[in-house]
C-alpha positions, 0 to 999 in steps of 0.5 A: 451364947450358942446352943450346945451341939446336939450330935456330939459325934458330928462335932468338927474339931478346931484344927479341922475347922481351920483346915476347911476354911483355909481350903475353901473357894469362897464364903457366903456372908449372911446379915440382917437388914434394918427391916429384918430381912436376911441378906446373903452374899458370896464374898472372896476372903482371906483367913489370917491369924484366926480372923476372916477378912473380905473386901467391900465398898465403903457403902452398901448393903453388907456394910449397912447391915453389919453396922446396924447389927454385927451378928452375922453368919459365914458359910464357907464353900469348897471343892466347887466345879462347874457342871455343863448344861 
């Protein structure tokens, strides 16, 4: 299913992954459209019982793409701050 991690010394243990997810500010959900184009969008989410939940409308790009191809990528973002210009 997935490639074996090449750099085993950089592997993050499962309990560390959960901690990172629980302390994240938001996530980026990436999907693929029917035309084959990538689509990444920031989403607010909750992590409950080892599952990630996010809100979306009953129609739109995210849902269309997920219904067409349920293979997605989810990247979490934490410790953000706004820098003055």
